[in-house]
C-alpha positions in Angstrom: 5.0 -6.2 5.2 7.0 -7.3 8.1 5.0 -7.3 11.5 7.5 -5.2 12.7 7.2 -2.7 9.7 3.2 -2.9 10.5 3.7 -1.7 14.2 6.1 0.9 13.6 3.9 2.4 10.7 0.8 2.3 13.1 3.2 4.1 15.7 3.9 6.9 12.9 0.1 7.0 12.1 -1.1 7.8 15.7 2.1 10.3 16.8 -0.2 12.4 14.5 -3.5 12.3 16.5 -4.4 14.7 18.6 -6.0 13.0 21.6 -6.4 16.0 24.0 -9.7 16.5 23.8 -10.5 12.8 24.4 -11.3 11.9 27.8 -12.2 8.5 27.7 -10.2 5.9 27.4 -9.9 3.2 24.6 -7.6 0.0 24.3 -8.0 -1.4 20.8 -6.2 -5.2 19.9 -5.5 -5.5 16.2 -4.7 -9.1 15.5 -3.1 -8.9 11.9 -3.6 -11.8 9.5 -1.5 -13.0 6.9 1.6 -11.3 6.1 3.0 -10.0 9.3 0.5 -11.9 11.5 1.0 -11.0 15.0 -0.8 -8.8 17.4 -0.3 -5.0 18.5 -3.1 -2.7 20.6 -3.7 1.3 20.6 -4.6 2.8 23.9 -6.0 6.2 24.3 -5.4 7.5 27.8 -5.5 10.7 29.5 -5.5 12.6 26.2 -2.6 10.2 24.7 -2.2 7.8 22.2 0.0 5.1 22.1 0.8 2.0 20.0 2.6 -1.3 21.8 3.5 -4.7 20.2 1.8 -6.7 22.6 -1.5 -8.4 23.5 -3.9 -6.1 25.6 -6.3 -8.3 27.6 -8.5 -5.8 29.2 -8.9 -4.3 25.8 -12.1 -2.5 25.0 -12.7 -4.1 21.0 -10.7 -6.5 19.1 -10.3 -5.9 15.5 -9.2 -8.7 13.1 -7.6 -8.2 9.6 -4.6 -8.1 7.5 -2.0 -5.3 7.9 -3.0 -3.2 5.1 -6.3 -3.0 6.2 -5.9 -2.1 9.4 -3.4 0.8 8.5 -5.6 1.7 6.4 -8.3 2.3 8.8 -6.0 3.9 11.1 -4.8 6.5 8.7 -8.5 7.6 7.8 -8.2 5.8 4.3 -10.6 3.4 5.3 -13.7 4.4 7.0 -13.9 2.1 10.6 -17.9 1.2 9.9 -17.5 0.6 6.5 -14.7 -1.7 6.8 -16.6 -3.8 9.5 -20.0 -3.7 7.6 -18.2 -4.9 4.2 -16.5 -7.4 6.1 -13.2 -6.5 5.7 -12.4 -6.3 9.2 -13.9 -8.3 12.2 -14.7 -6.6 15.3 -15.8 -7.6 18.9 -16.1 -5.9 22.1 -17.7 -2.8 23.1 -18.4 -1.6 19.7 -19.9 1.6 20.7 -16.5 3.1 21.5 -15.4 2.8 17.8 -16.9 6.4 17.8 -13.7 7.2 20.1 -11.5 5.9 17.2 -13.4 7.7 14.5 -12.4 11.0 16.2 -8.9 9.9 16.8 -8.7 9.1 13.3 -10.4 12.1 11.8 -8.5 14.5 14.1 -5.3 12.8 12.9 -6.5 13.6 9.0 -7.0 17.4 10.1 -3.6 17.7 11.5 -1.7 15.9 8.6 -3.5 18.2 5.7 -2.9 21.2 8.0 1.1 20.3 8.3 0.9 19.6 4.4 -0.6 22.9 3.4 2.2 24.7 5.7 4.7 22.9 4.4 3.3 24.0 0.6 2.8 27.3 2.1 6.7 27.4 3.3 8.0 26.4 -0.1 6.0 28.9 -1.8 7.7 31.7 0.5 11.1 30.2 0.3 11.0 30.2 -3.5 9.7 33.8 -3.4 12.1 34.8 -0.9 15.6 33.3 -3.0 14.7 34.9 -6.5 
C-alpha cells in the first residue's frame, strides 16, 4: 500500500465513526513504517473526527507501526491495548487518552454492523417485492 492509499483508507474508516458523544479533544499522530512510510494525524474535536496527511506537533499520542497494523487498529480488527502490549505498535504521550480512541473505534464498529444489517434487510425486502 502506498502512503496515499493508507491515508485514504484511514479517512474512510473515521468517516463511519460517530464522535458526537465525545467531548474531549484527542490528536493522534500515526507514523507509518515500512511500505507506505509517512505520517498522518487523526483529530477528534467538537464531536467530529478527521484524518489529515500531516504531522501534528501538539499531539496527545504518537503511534508508530506499519500501515496495515494502523488500519487494523482503526477499523477495530486489532485492539489498541493488545497491539501496544504485544509490541505491534509503539506509543508515547498521554496514553490515558487511548480510552477515547477505543470509544471511537467501538462506535464505528457498531455503526458498520448496523449498516450491514440494514443493507441485508433491504435486500431481502427487495427480493420479496420483485417476486
